[in-house]
All heavy atoms as a GROMACS GRO file, in nm:
protein
  612
    1MET      N    1  -1.792  -0.856   1.733
    1MET     CA    2  -1.649  -0.846   1.756
    1MET      C    3  -1.617  -0.710   1.816
    1MET      O    4  -1.681  -0.610   1.785
    1MET     CB    5  -1.574  -0.867   1.625
    1MET     CG    6  -1.426  -0.855   1.640
    1MET     SD    7  -1.338  -0.883   1.486
    1MET     CE    8  -1.256  -1.033   1.529
    2MET      N    9  -1.520  -0.707   1.900
    2MET     CA   10  -1.478  -0.581   1.962
    2MET      C   11  -1.426  -0.486   1.853
    2MET      O   12  -1.360  -0.529   1.760
    2MET     CB   13  -1.366  -0.606   2.063
    2MET     CG   14  -1.404  -0.699   2.177
    2MET     SD   15  -1.496  -0.615   2.303
    2MET     CE   16  -1.375  -0.503   2.364
    3PRO      N   17  -1.457  -0.358   1.863
    3PRO     CA   18  -1.417  -0.265   1.758
    3PRO      C   19  -1.266  -0.249   1.744
    3PRO      O   20  -1.217  -0.213   1.638
    3PRO     CB   21  -1.482  -0.134   1.800
    3PRO     CG   22  -1.511  -0.147   1.943
    3PRO     CD   23  -1.531  -0.294   1.970
    4PHE      N   24  -1.190  -0.276   1.849
    4PHE     CA   25  -1.045  -0.258   1.842
    4PHE      C   26  -0.971  -0.387   1.810
    4PHE      O   27  -0.853  -0.384   1.782
    4PHE     CB   28  -0.991  -0.200   1.972
    4PHE     CG   29  -1.050  -0.067   2.004
    4PHE    CD1   30  -1.129  -0.050   2.116
    4PHE    CD2   31  -1.029   0.040   1.921
    4PHE    CE1   32  -1.185   0.072   2.144
    4PHE    CE2   33  -1.085   0.164   1.948
    4PHE     CZ   34  -1.164   0.180   2.060
    5LEU      N   35  -1.041  -0.501   1.816
    5LEU     CA   36  -0.978  -0.628   1.785
    5LEU      C   37  -1.010  -0.664   1.640
    5LEU      O   38  -1.119  -0.708   1.608
    5LEU     CB   39  -1.026  -0.738   1.879
    5LEU     CG   40  -0.990  -0.717   2.026
    5LEU    CD1   41  -1.047  -0.829   2.110
    5LEU    CD2   42  -0.840  -0.708   2.043
    6LYS      N   43  -0.914  -0.645   1.557
    6LYS     CA   44  -0.932  -0.672   1.414
    6LYS      C   45  -0.840  -0.786   1.375
    6LYS      O   46  -0.738  -0.809   1.439
    6LYS     CB   47  -0.903  -0.548   1.333
    6LYS     CG   48  -0.997  -0.432   1.365
    6LYS     CD   49  -0.976  -0.317   1.271
    6LYS     CE   50  -1.067  -0.201   1.301
    6LYS     NZ   51  -1.205  -0.223   1.267
    7ASN      N   52  -0.875  -0.854   1.266
    7ASN     CA   53  -0.790  -0.962   1.218
    7ASN      C   54  -0.682  -0.906   1.125
    7ASN      O   55  -0.682  -0.788   1.090
    7ASN     CB   56  -0.873  -1.072   1.152
    7ASN     CG   57  -0.949  -1.022   1.031
    7ASN    OD1   58  -0.903  -0.934   0.960
    7ASN    ND2   59  -1.067  -1.079   1.009
    8CYS      N   60  -0.591  -0.994   1.083
    8CYS     CA   61  -0.478  -0.951   1.001
    8CYS      C   62  -0.524  -0.890   0.868
    8CYS      O   63  -0.465  -0.793   0.820
    8CYS     CB   64  -0.383  -1.067   0.976
    8CYS     SG   65  -0.296  -1.122   1.123
    9LYS      N   66  -0.628  -0.945   0.809
    9LYS     CA   67  -0.677  -0.892   0.682
    9LYS      C   68  -0.725  -0.748   0.698
    9LYS      O   69  -0.696  -0.662   0.614
    9LYS     CB   70  -0.791  -0.981   0.631
    9LYS     CG   71  -0.840  -0.945   0.494
    9LYS     CD   72  -0.944  -1.045   0.448
    9LYS     CE   73  -0.994  -1.009   0.309
    9LYS     NZ   74  -1.093  -1.107   0.261
   10GLU      N   75  -0.797  -0.720   0.807
   10GLU     CA   76  -0.846  -0.585   0.831
   10GLU      C   77  -0.730  -0.489   0.861
   10GLU      O   78  -0.729  -0.374   0.817
   10GLU     CB   79  -0.944  -0.585   0.948
   10GLU     CG   80  -1.072  -0.661   0.918
   10GLU     CD   81  -1.158  -0.687   1.040
   10GLU    OE1   82  -1.102  -0.718   1.148
   10GLU    OE2   83  -1.280  -0.676   1.028
   11ILE      N   84  -0.631  -0.538   0.936
   11ILE     CA   85  -0.517  -0.452   0.970
   11ILE      C   86  -0.433  -0.420   0.848
   11ILE      O   87  -0.392  -0.305   0.828
   11ILE     CB   88  -0.432  -0.518   1.081
   11ILE    CG1   89  -0.512  -0.524   1.212
   11ILE    CG2   90  -0.301  -0.443   1.102
   11ILE    CD1   91  -0.557  -0.389   1.266
   12THR      N   92  -0.408  -0.518   0.762
   12THR     CA   93  -0.330  -0.488   0.642
   12THR      C   94  -0.406  -0.391   0.551
   12THR      O   95  -0.343  -0.308   0.485
   12THR     CB   96  -0.294  -0.617   0.565
   12THR    OG1   97  -0.413  -0.690   0.536
   12THR    CG2   98  -0.197  -0.702   0.643
   13ALA      N   99  -0.538  -0.400   0.548
   13ALA     CA  100  -0.617  -0.303   0.471
   13ALA      C  101  -0.601  -0.162   0.530
   13ALA      O  102  -0.588  -0.064   0.455
   13ALA     CB  103  -0.764  -0.344   0.469
   14LEU      N  104  -0.598  -0.152   0.662
   14LEU     CA  105  -0.580  -0.022   0.726
   14LEU      C  106  -0.439   0.032   0.701
   14LEU      O  107  -0.421   0.151   0.676
   14LEU     CB  108  -0.607  -0.031   0.876
   14LEU     CG  109  -0.752  -0.046   0.916
   14LEU    CD1  110  -0.764  -0.071   1.067
   14LEU    CD2  111  -0.833   0.077   0.876
   15VAL      N  112  -0.338  -0.055   0.708
   15VAL     CA  113  -0.200  -0.012   0.684
   15VAL      C  114  -0.187   0.037   0.540
   15VAL      O  115  -0.121   0.138   0.513
   15VAL     CB  116  -0.101  -0.127   0.715
   15VAL    CG1  117   0.038  -0.096   0.665
   15VAL    CG2  118  -0.098  -0.154   0.865
   16THR      N  119  -0.251  -0.032   0.448
   16THR     CA  120  -0.248   0.010   0.308
   16THR      C  121  -0.323   0.142   0.289
   16THR      O  122  -0.275   0.232   0.220
   16THR     CB  123  -0.308  -0.099   0.218
   16THR    OG1  124  -0.236  -0.221   0.240
   16THR    CG2  125  -0.301  -0.062   0.072
   17ALA      N  126  -0.439   0.155   0.353
   17ALA     CA  127  -0.517   0.278   0.342
   17ALA      C  128  -0.444   0.396   0.403
   17ALA      O  129  -0.458   0.511   0.357
   17ALA     CB  130  -0.652   0.259   0.412
   18ARG      N  131  -0.360   0.369   0.503
   18ARG     CA  132  -0.285   0.476   0.570
   18ARG      C  133  -0.186   0.543   0.474
   18ARG      O  134  -0.145   0.656   0.496
   18ARG     CB  135  -0.212   0.416   0.690
   18ARG     CG  136  -0.150   0.514   0.782
   18ARG     CD  137  -0.095   0.450   0.905
   18ARG     NE  138   0.008   0.353   0.871
   18ARG     CZ  139   0.061   0.266   0.956
   18ARG    NH1  140   0.022   0.265   1.081
   18ARG    NH2  141   0.153   0.182   0.919
   19GLU      N  142  -0.153   0.475   0.365
   19GLU     CA  143  -0.065   0.535   0.264
   19GLU      C  144  -0.136   0.650   0.191
   19GLU      O  145  -0.070   0.740   0.142
   19GLU     CB  146  -0.020   0.430   0.162
   19GLU     CG  147   0.065   0.320   0.221
   19GLU     CD  148   0.201   0.372   0.264
   19GLU    OE1  149   0.261   0.450   0.189
   19GLU    OE2  150   0.245   0.334   0.374
   20ASP      N  151  -0.268   0.643   0.185
   20ASP     CA  152  -0.344   0.742   0.108
   20ASP      C  153  -0.417   0.844   0.194
   20ASP      O  154  -0.451   0.952   0.145
   20ASP     CB  155  -0.448   0.670   0.020
   20ASP     CG  156  -0.384   0.578  -0.081
   20ASP    OD1  157  -0.273   0.610  -0.127
   20ASP    OD2  158  -0.445   0.474  -0.111
   21ARG      N  159  -0.447   0.808   0.317
   21ARG     CA  160  -0.525   0.899   0.401
   21ARG      C  161  -0.490   0.876   0.547
   21ARG      O  162  -0.437   0.772   0.583
   21ARG     CB  163  -0.675   0.876   0.381
   21ARG     CG  164  -0.720   0.736   0.422
   21ARG     CD  165  -0.869   0.718   0.407
   21ARG     NE  166  -0.907   0.579   0.428
   21ARG     CZ  167  -0.933   0.524   0.546
   21ARG    NH1  168  -0.926   0.598   0.655
   21ARG    NH2  169  -0.968   0.396   0.556
   22ALA      N  170  -0.519   0.977   0.627
   22ALA     CA  171  -0.497   0.964   0.772
   22ALA      C  172  -0.608   0.879   0.832
   22ALA      O  173  -0.725   0.892   0.795
   22ALA     CB  174  -0.496   1.102   0.836
   23LEU      N  175  -0.569   0.790   0.922
   23LEU     CA  176  -0.668   0.706   0.989
   23LEU      C  177  -0.726   0.779   1.109
   23LEU      O  178  -0.661   0.863   1.169
   23LEU     CB  179  -0.602   0.576   1.036
   23LEU     CG  180  -0.541   0.485   0.930
   23LEU    CD1  181  -0.480   0.363   0.996
   23LEU    CD2  182  -0.644   0.444   0.826
   24GLY      N  183  -0.848   0.744   1.142
   24GLY     CA  184  -0.912   0.797   1.261
   24GLY      C  185  -0.850   0.735   1.386
   24GLY      O  186  -0.774   0.638   1.379
   25TRP      N  187  -0.880   0.792   1.502
   25TRP     CA  188  -0.816   0.745   1.625
   25TRP      C  189  -0.851   0.601   1.656
   25TRP      O  190  -0.768   0.526   1.708
   25TRP     CB  191  -0.846   0.837   1.742
   25TRP     CG  192  -0.988   0.831   1.791
   25TRP    CD1  193  -1.092   0.908   1.750
   25TRP    CD2  194  -1.040   0.742   1.890
   25TRP    NE1  195  -1.205   0.872   1.816
   25TRP    CE2  196  -1.177   0.771   1.904
   25TRP    CE3  197  -0.985   0.642   1.968
   25TRP    CZ2  198  -1.258   0.702   1.992
   25TRP    CZ3  199  -1.065   0.574   2.056
   25TRP    CH2  200  -1.201   0.603   2.068
   26ARG      N  201  -0.972   0.557   1.624
   26ARG     CA  202  -1.011   0.416   1.650
   26ARG      C  203  -0.928   0.320   1.564
   26ARG      O  204  -0.882   0.217   1.612
   26ARG     CB  205  -1.159   0.395   1.622
   26ARG     CG  206  -1.248   0.461   1.722
   26ARG     CD  207  -1.393   0.445   1.685
   26ARG     NE  208  -1.474   0.534   1.763
   26ARG     CZ  209  -1.574   0.496   1.840
   26ARG    NH1  210  -1.610   0.371   1.842
   26ARG    NH2  211  -1.641   0.583   1.910
   27ASP      N  212  -0.911   0.355   1.438
   27ASP     CA  213  -0.832   0.269   1.350
   27ASP      C  214  -0.684   0.271   1.390
   27ASP      O  215  -0.618   0.167   1.386
   27ASP     CB  216  -0.848   0.313   1.204
   27ASP     CG  217  -0.984   0.281   1.148
   27ASP    OD1  218  -1.050   0.188   1.201
   27ASP    OD2  219  -1.025   0.345   1.050
   28ARG      N  220  -0.632   0.387   1.427
   28ARG     CA  221  -0.492   0.393   1.472
   28ARG      C  222  -0.471   0.308   1.596
   28ARG      O  223  -0.371   0.237   1.608
   28ARG     CB  224  -0.451   0.538   1.500
   28ARG     CG  225  -0.434   0.622   1.376
   28ARG     CD  226  -0.362   0.754   1.404
   28ARG     NE  227  -0.405   0.824   1.522
   28ARG     CZ  228  -0.495   0.922   1.525
   28ARG    NH1  229  -0.551   0.963   1.413
   28ARG    NH2  230  -0.528   0.982   1.638
   29LEU      N  231  -0.566   0.315   1.689
   29LEU     CA  232  -0.556   0.234   1.811
   29LEU      C  233  -0.566   0.085   1.779
   29LEU      O  234  -0.490   0.004   1.833
   29LEU     CB  235  -0.665   0.275   1.910
   29LEU     CG  236  -0.665   0.202   2.044
   29LEU    CD1  237  -0.533   0.225   2.117
   29LEU    CD2  238  -0.782   0.249   2.130
   30ALA      N  239  -0.657   0.049   1.688
   30ALA     CA  240  -0.671  -0.092   1.650
   30ALA      C  241  -0.543  -0.144   1.584
   30ALA      O  242  -0.499  -0.255   1.613
   30ALA     CB  243  -0.790  -0.108   1.553
   31VAL      N  244  -0.482  -0.062   1.499
   31VAL     CA  245  -0.356  -0.103   1.435
   31VAL      C  246  -0.248  -0.120   1.540
   31VAL      O  247  -0.175  -0.221   1.541
   31VAL     CB  248  -0.313   0.000   1.327
   31VAL    CG1  249  -0.170  -0.027   1.280
   31VAL    CG2  250  -0.409  -0.003   1.209
   32ARG      N  251  -0.237  -0.025   1.631
   32ARG     CA  252  -0.133  -0.032   1.735
   32ARG      C  253  -0.151  -0.154   1.824
   32ARG      O  254  -0.054  -0.225   1.855
   32ARG     CB  255  -0.135   0.096   1.819
   32ARG     CG  256  -0.024   0.099   1.922
   32ARG     CD  257  -0.017   0.228   1.993
   32ARG     NE  258   0.032   0.329   1.899
   32ARG     CZ  259   0.055   0.454   1.931
   32ARG    NH1  260   0.032   0.495   2.053
   32ARG    NH2  261   0.101   0.538   1.844
   33MET      N  262  -0.275  -0.182   1.865
   33MET     CA  263  -0.300  -0.298   1.951
   33MET      C  264  -0.270  -0.429   1.877
   33MET      O  265  -0.210  -0.521   1.932
   33MET     CB  266  -0.446  -0.298   1.999
   33MET     CG  267  -0.475  -0.191   2.101
   33MET     SD  268  -0.648  -0.184   2.148
   33MET     CE  269  -0.674  -0.345   2.215
   34HIS      N  270  -0.309  -0.436   1.750
   34HIS     CA  271  -0.285  -0.557   1.673
   34HIS      C  272  -0.136  -0.578   1.650
   34HIS      O  273  -0.086  -0.691   1.660
   34HIS     CB  274  -0.358  -0.550   1.538
   34HIS     CG  275  -0.349  -0.674   1.458
   34HIS    ND1  276  -0.437  -0.780   1.472
   34HIS    CD2  277  -0.260  -0.713   1.364
   34HIS    CE1  278  -0.403  -0.876   1.390
   34HIS    NE2  279  -0.295  -0.838   1.323
   35MET      N  280  -0.064  -0.471   1.622
   35MET     CA  281   0.080  -0.482   1.597
   35MET      C  282   0.155  -0.532   1.721
   35MET      O  283   0.258  -0.598   1.708
   35MET     CB  284   0.138  -0.347   1.554
   35MET     CG  285   0.090  -0.299   1.421
   35MET     SD  286   0.152  -0.400   1.286
   35MET     CE  287   0.083  -0.314   1.148
   36ALA      N  288   0.101  -0.503   1.838
   36ALA     CA  289   0.166  -0.549   1.962
   36ALA      C  290   0.150  -0.699   1.981
   36ALA      O  291   0.230  -0.762   2.050
   36ALA     CB  292   0.109  -0.474   2.081
   37MET      N  293   0.046  -0.757   1.919
   37MET     CA  294   0.017  -0.899   1.940
   37MET      C  295   0.055  -0.988   1.823
   37MET      O  296   0.065  -1.109   1.838
   37MET     CB  297  -0.134  -0.918   1.965
   37MET     CG  298  -0.186  -0.845   2.085
   37MET     SD  299  -0.361  -0.875   2.113
   37MET     CE  300  -0.434  -0.812   1.965
   38CYS      N  301   0.074  -0.932   1.706
   38CYS     CA  302   0.090  -1.010   1.583
   38CYS      C  303   0.237  -1.008   1.538
   38CYS      O  304   0.305  -0.908   1.551
   38CYS     CB  305   0.002  -0.951   1.474
   38CYS     SG  306   0.007  -1.043   1.318
   39ALA      N  307   0.283  -1.119   1.485
   39ALA     CA  308   0.420  -1.127   1.433
   39ALA      C  309   0.425  -1.094   1.284
   39ALA      O  310   0.525  -1.042   1.234
   39ALA     CB  311   0.478  -1.265   1.458
   40ALA      N  312   0.319  -1.124   1.210
   40ALA     CA  313   0.321  -1.108   1.065
   40ALA      C  314   0.293  -0.964   1.020
   40ALA      O  315   0.356  -0.915   0.927
   40ALA     CB  316   0.221  -1.203   1.001
   41CYS      N  317   0.200  -0.899   1.084
   41CYS     CA  318   0.159  -0.766   1.038
   41CYS      C  319   0.270  -0.662   1.050
   41CYS      O  320   0.283  -0.576   0.961
   41CYS     CB  321   0.032  -0.722   1.109
   41CYS     SG  322  -0.112  -0.816   1.051
   42PRO      N  323   0.353  -0.663   1.155
   42PRO     CA  324   0.467  -0.568   1.155
   42PRO      C  325   0.561  -0.592   1.037
   42PRO      O  326   0.618  -0.496   0.983
   42PRO     CB  327   0.535  -0.595   1.289
   42PRO     CG  328   0.425  -0.644   1.376
   42PRO     CD  329   0.338  -0.726   1.285
   43ASN      N  330   0.577  -0.718   0.994
   43ASN     CA  331   0.659  -0.745   0.875
   43ASN      C  332   0.596  -0.681   0.752
   43ASN      O  333   0.665  -0.622   0.669
   43ASN     CB  334   0.674  -0.895   0.853
   43ASN     CG  335   0.767  -0.959   0.953
   43ASN    OD1  336   0.852  -0.891   1.010
   43ASN    ND2  337   0.751  -1.087   0.975
   44PHE      N  338   0.465  -0.693   0.739
   44PHE     CA  339   0.395  -0.631   0.627
   44PHE      C  340   0.414  -0.479   0.630
   44PHE      O  341   0.441  -0.416   0.527
   44PHE     CB  342   0.246  -0.666   0.632
   44PHE     CG  343   0.166  -0.599   0.525
   44PHE    CD1  344   0.168  -0.647   0.395
   44PHE    CD2  345   0.089  -0.487   0.554
   44PHE    CE1  346   0.095  -0.584   0.296
   44PHE    CE2  347   0.016  -0.424   0.456
   44PHE     CZ  348   0.018  -0.473   0.326
   45GLU      N  349   0.403  -0.421   0.748
   45GLU     CA  350   0.421  -0.276   0.762
   45GLU      C  351   0.563  -0.234   0.721
   45GLU      O  352   0.582  -0.134   0.652
   45GLU     CB  353   0.392  -0.234   0.906
   45GLU     CG  354   0.395  -0.084   0.926
   45GLU     CD  355   0.360  -0.046   1.069
   45GLU    OE1  356   0.406  -0.115   1.162
   45GLU    OE2  357   0.286   0.051   1.087
   46ARG      N  358   0.664  -0.312   0.761
   46ARG     CA  359   0.803  -0.281   0.722
   46ARG      C  360   0.820  -0.293   0.571
   46ARG      O  361   0.890  -0.213   0.508
   46ARG     CB  362   0.901  -0.373   0.794
   46ARG     CG  363   0.927  -0.332   0.938
   46ARG     CD  364   1.044  -0.409   0.998
   46ARG     NE  365   1.013  -0.550   1.018
   46ARG     CZ  366   0.949  -0.598   1.124
   46ARG    NH1  367   0.912  -0.518   1.222
   46ARG    NH2  368   0.925  -0.726   1.134
   47GLN      N  369   0.757  -0.393   0.510
   47GLN     CA  370   0.766  -0.408   0.364
   47GLN      C  371   0.700  -0.289   0.294
   47GLN      O  372   0.751  -0.241   0.192
   47GLN     CB  373   0.700  -0.538   0.321
   47GLN     CG  374   0.777  -0.660   0.364
   47GLN     CD  375   0.701  -0.790   0.344
   47GLN    OE1  376   0.582  -0.789   0.314
   47GLN    NE2  377   0.769  -0.901   0.361
   48MET      N  378   0.587  -0.242   0.346
   48MET     CA  379   0.522  -0.123   0.288
   48MET      C  380   0.613  -0.002   0.298
   48MET      O  381   0.624   0.077   0.204
   48MET     CB  382   0.389  -0.095   0.359
   48MET     CG  383   0.281  -0.196   0.332
   48MET     SD  384   0.214  -0.186   0.165
   48MET     CE  385   0.133  -0.030   0.170
   49LEU      N  386   0.680   0.015   0.412
   49LEU     CA  387   0.772   0.127   0.431
   49LEU      C  388   0.889   0.117   0.334
   49LEU      O  389   0.930   0.217   0.274
   49LEU     CB  390   0.821   0.130   0.576
   49LEU     CG  391   0.918   0.241   0.611
   49LEU    CD1  392   0.855   0.378   0.591
   49LEU    CD2  393   0.966   0.226   0.754
   50THR      N  394   0.942  -0.004   0.316
   50THR     CA  395   1.053  -0.024   0.222
   50THR      C  396   1.010   0.012   0.080
   50THR      O  397   1.083   0.081   0.008
   50THR     CB  398   1.100  -0.171   0.228
   50THR    OG1  399   1.146  -0.199   0.360
   50THR    CG2  400   1.211  -0.197   0.128
   51MET      N  401   0.891  -0.032   0.039
   51MET     CA  402   0.842   0.001  -0.095
   51MET      C  403   0.820   0.151  -0.110
   51MET      O  404   0.853   0.209  -0.215
   51MET     CB  405   0.713  -0.075  -0.124
   51MET     CG  406   0.737  -0.222  -0.150
   51MET     SD  407   0.594  -0.310  -0.214
   51MET     CE  408   0.484  -0.305  -0.075
   52ARG      N  409   0.766   0.216  -0.006
   52ARG     CA  410   0.742   0.361  -0.013
   52ARG      C  411   0.875   0.435  -0.028
   52ARG      O  412   0.888   0.526  -0.111
   52ARG     CB  413   0.669   0.411   0.112
   52ARG     CG  414   0.642   0.559   0.104
   52ARG     CD  415   0.568   0.622   0.220
   52ARG     NE  416   0.517   0.533   0.320
   52ARG     CZ  417   0.532   0.554   0.450
   52ARG    NH1  418   0.594   0.659   0.495
   52ARG    NH2  419   0.480   0.471   0.537
   53ASN      N  420   0.976   0.395   0.049
   53ASN     CA  421   1.106   0.460   0.040
   53ASN      C  422   1.172   0.435  -0.094
   53ASN      O  423   1.234   0.526  -0.152
   53ASN     CB  424   1.197   0.412   0.154
   53ASN     CG  425   1.151   0.464   0.288
   53ASN    OD1  426   1.080   0.564   0.297
   53ASN    ND2  427   1.191   0.395   0.394
   54ALA      N  428   1.160   0.314  -0.147
   54ALA     CA  429   1.218   0.283  -0.278
   54ALA      C  430   1.151   0.365  -0.387
   54ALA      O  431   1.219   0.416  -0.478
   54ALA     CB  432   1.205   0.134  -0.307
   55MET      N  433   1.020   0.379  -0.381
   55MET     CA  434   0.950   0.459  -0.481
   55MET      C  435   0.988   0.606  -0.471
   55MET      O  436   1.001   0.675  -0.572
   55MET     CB  437   0.798   0.442  -0.467
   55MET     CG  438   0.750   0.304  -0.504
   55MET     SD  439   0.795   0.252  -0.670
   55MET     CE  440   0.699   0.363  -0.768
   56ALA      N  441   1.007   0.656  -0.349
   56ALA     CA  442   1.048   0.796  -0.331
   56ALA      C  443   1.187   0.818  -0.390
   56ALA      O  444   1.212   0.919  -0.456
   56ALA     CB  445   1.046   0.833  -0.183
   57GLN      N  446   1.278   0.723  -0.369
   57GLN     CA  447   1.412   0.735  -0.427
   57GLN      C  448   1.404   0.727  -0.578
   57GLN      O  449   1.475   0.800  -0.649
   57GLN     CB  450   1.502   0.624  -0.374
   57GLN     CG  451   1.540   0.644  -0.229
   57GLN     CD  452   1.626   0.529  -0.180
   57GLN    OE1  453   1.653   0.434  -0.251
   57GLN    NE2  454   1.668   0.538  -0.054
   58TRP      N  455   1.321   0.640  -0.632
   58TRP     CA  456   1.307   0.628  -0.777
   58TRP      C  457   1.252   0.756  -0.838
   58TRP      O  458   1.298   0.802  -0.943
   58TRP     CB  459   1.216   0.510  -0.809
   58TRP     CG  460   1.194   0.491  -0.955
   58TRP    CD1  461   1.282   0.440  -1.047
   58TRP    CD2  462   1.076   0.526  -1.028
   58TRP    NE1  463   1.225   0.441  -1.171
   58TRP    CE2  464   1.100   0.492  -1.163
   58TRP    CE3  465   0.954   0.581  -0.992
   58TRP    CZ2  466   1.004   0.513  -1.261
   58TRP    CZ3  467   0.858   0.602  -1.090
   58TRP    CH2  468   0.884   0.567  -1.222
   59ARG      N  469   1.153   0.818  -0.770
   59ARG     CA  470   1.096   0.942  -0.822
   59ARG      C  471   1.198   1.054  -0.824
   59ARG      O  472   1.194   1.141  -0.910
   59ARG     CB  473   0.975   0.985  -0.739
   59ARG     CG  474   0.848   0.912  -0.773
   59ARG     CD  475   0.728   0.978  -0.708
   59ARG     NE  476   0.737   0.978  -0.564
   59ARG     CZ  477   0.686   0.883  -0.486
   59ARG    NH1  478   0.622   0.783  -0.539
   59ARG    NH2  479   0.699   0.890  -0.357
   60ASN      N  480   1.289   1.054  -0.728
   60ASN     CA  481   1.389   1.160  -0.719
   60ASN      C  482   1.520   1.124  -0.787
   60ASN      O  483   1.615   1.200  -0.779
   60ASN     CB  484   1.416   1.192  -0.571
   60ASN     CG  485   1.292   1.247  -0.504
   60ASN    OD1  486   1.214   1.318  -0.566
   60ASN    ND2  487   1.273   1.212  -0.379
   61TYR      N  488   1.524   1.011  -0.856
   61TYR     CA  489   1.647   0.967  -0.921
   61TYR      C  490   1.679   1.058  -1.038
   61TYR      O  491   1.595   1.084  -1.124
   61TYR     CB  492   1.631   0.823  -0.971
   61TYR     CG  493   1.751   0.774  -1.045
   61TYR    CD1  494   1.869   0.744  -0.977
   61TYR    CD2  495   1.748   0.757  -1.182
   61TYR    CE1  496   1.980   0.699  -1.045
   61TYR    CE2  497   1.858   0.711  -1.251
   61TYR     CZ  498   1.974   0.682  -1.182
   61TYR     OH  499   2.085   0.638  -1.249
   62GLU      N  500   1.800   1.108  -1.038
   62GLU     CA  501   1.846   1.191  -1.149
   62GLU      C  502   1.986   1.145  -1.188
   62GLU      O  503   2.082   1.219  -1.180
   62GLU     CB  504   1.846   1.338  -1.110
   62GLU     CG  505   1.708   1.393  -1.086
   62GLU     CD  506   1.709   1.540  -1.053
   62GLU    OE1  507   1.815   1.603  -1.067
   62GLU    OE2  508   1.605   1.590  -1.014
   63GLY      N  509   1.994   1.024  -1.231
   63GLY     CA  510   2.123   0.968  -1.269
   63GLY      C  511   2.172   1.025  -1.400
   63GLY      O  512   2.105   1.105  -1.466
   64GLU      N  513   2.291   0.982  -1.439
   64GLU     CA  514   2.354   1.031  -1.561
   64GLU      C  515   2.266   1.003  -1.684
   64GLU      O  516   2.248   1.087  -1.770
   64GLU     CB  517   2.489   0.962  -1.576
   64GLU     CG  518   2.577   1.022  -1.681
   64GLU     CD  519   2.713   0.961  -1.675
   64GLU    OE1  520   2.775   0.964  -1.568
   64GLU    OE2  521   2.754   0.906  -1.777
   65ASP      N  522   2.209   0.883  -1.691
   65ASP     CA  523   2.124   0.847  -1.804
   65ASP      C  524   1.995   0.928  -1.807
   65ASP      O  525   1.947   0.964  -1.913
   65ASP     CB  526   2.091   0.698  -1.800
   65ASP     CG  527   2.214   0.613  -1.822
   65ASP    OD1  528   2.309   0.662  -1.884
   65ASP    OD2  529   2.214   0.498  -1.774
   66ALA      N  530   1.940   0.955  -1.688
   66ALA     CA  531   1.815   1.030  -1.683
   66ALA      C  532   1.835   1.172  -1.732
   66ALA      O  533   1.748   1.230  -1.797
   66ALA     CB  534   1.760   1.030  -1.541
   67LEU      N  535   1.952   1.232  -1.702
   67LEU     CA  536   1.978   1.369  -1.744
   67LEU      C  537   2.001   1.380  -1.894
   67LEU      O  538   1.961   1.476  -1.958
   67LEU     CB  539   2.101   1.425  -1.668
   67LEU     CG  540   2.080   1.445  -1.519
   67LEU    CD1  541   2.211   1.491  -1.454
   67LEU    CD2  542   1.971   1.548  -1.494
   68SER      N  543   2.065   1.279  -1.952
   68SER     CA  544   2.093   1.286  -2.096
   68SER      C  545   1.974   1.243  -2.180
   68SER      O  546   1.971   1.268  -2.300
   68SER     CB  547   2.214   1.198  -2.129
   68SER     OG  548   2.182   1.062  -2.108
   69GLY      N  549   1.877   1.176  -2.121
   69GLY     CA  550   1.762   1.129  -2.196
   69GLY      C  551   1.791   1.002  -2.273
   69GLY      O  552   1.712   0.960  -2.356
   70ASP      N  553   1.906   0.940  -2.247
   70ASP     CA  554   1.945   0.818  -2.319
   70ASP      C  555   1.916   0.691  -2.241
   70ASP      O  556   1.971   0.587  -2.272
   70ASP     CB  557   2.095   0.822  -2.351
   70ASP     CG  558   2.128   0.931  -2.449
   70ASP    OD1  559   2.037   0.974  -2.522
   70ASP    OD2  560   2.245   0.974  -2.452
   71PHE      N  561   1.830   0.697  -2.144
   71PHE     CA  562   1.804   0.579  -2.062
   71PHE      C  563   1.740   0.471  -2.147
   71PHE      O  564   1.640   0.494  -2.214
   71PHE     CB  565   1.715   0.614  -1.943
   71PHE     CG  566   1.690   0.496  -1.853
   71PHE    CD1  567   1.791   0.446  -1.773
   71PHE    CD2  568   1.566   0.434  -1.850
   71PHE    CE1  569   1.769   0.339  -1.690
   71PHE    CE2  570   1.543   0.326  -1.767
   71PHE     CZ  571   1.645   0.278  -1.687
   72LYS      N  572   1.801   0.352  -2.146
   72LYS     CA  573   1.749   0.242  -2.227
   72LYS      C  574   1.700   0.127  -2.140
   72LYS      O  575   1.665   0.024  -2.192
   72LYS     CB  576   1.859   0.192  -2.319
   72LYS     CG  577   1.902   0.297  -2.419
   72LYS     CD  578   2.012   0.247  -2.508
   72LYS     CE  579   2.050   0.355  -2.606
   72LYS     NZ  580   2.178   0.413  -2.581
   73GLY      N  581   1.702   0.142  -2.009
   73GLY     CA  582   1.659   0.036  -1.921
   73GLY      C  583   1.771  -0.060  -1.892
   73GLY      O  584   1.881  -0.049  -1.947
   74PRO      N  585   1.749  -0.157  -1.805
   74PRO     CA  586   1.854  -0.252  -1.769
   74PRO      C  587   1.886  -0.343  -1.887
   74PRO      O  588   1.799  -0.376  -1.968
   74PRO     CB  589   1.794  -0.331  -1.652
   74PRO     CG  590   1.647  -0.311  -1.664
   74PRO     CD  591   1.625  -0.180  -1.733
   75GLU      N  592   2.013  -0.380  -1.895
   75GLU     CA  593   2.056  -0.469  -2.003
   75GLU      C  594   2.018  -0.612  -1.971
   75GLU      O  595   2.022  -0.654  -1.856
   75GLU     CB  596   2.205  -0.458  -2.023
   75GLU     CG  597   2.246  -0.324  -2.076
   75GLU     CD  598   2.395  -0.319  -2.103
   75GLU    OE1  599   2.456  -0.425  -2.125
   75GLU    OE2  600   2.449  -0.208  -2.101
   76ALA      N  601   1.982  -0.686  -2.071
   76ALA     CA  602   1.948  -0.828  -2.052
   76ALA      C  603   2.075  -0.907  -2.025
   76ALA      O  604   2.180  -0.876  -2.083
   76ALA     CB  605   1.878  -0.882  -2.175
   77PRO      N  606   2.068  -1.009  -1.938
   77PRO     CA  607   2.190  -1.088  -1.910
   77PRO      C  608   2.232  -1.173  -2.027
   77PRO      O  609   2.166  -1.205  -2.115
   77PRO     CB  610   2.150  -1.177  -1.792
   77PRO     CG  611   2.000  -1.174  -1.786
   77PRO     CD  612   1.955  -1.051  -1.862
   0.00000   0.00000   0.00000
């Protein structure tokens, strides 16, 4: 198989690995080429970005309950 033509499973593994480490130029090029041709993998990448942003907001959350130490979690319906 061509080194730059990867399947969706390989690309999602690279997108996930990119959260922890910088990819080499071959992997970055393979991701970019695959993203140009695939409809599903860009959705996966957007979902990863959404989760990363949500986790960053959660880590920096300093709401009223967090400051008082009385946080009891969400109430059951």
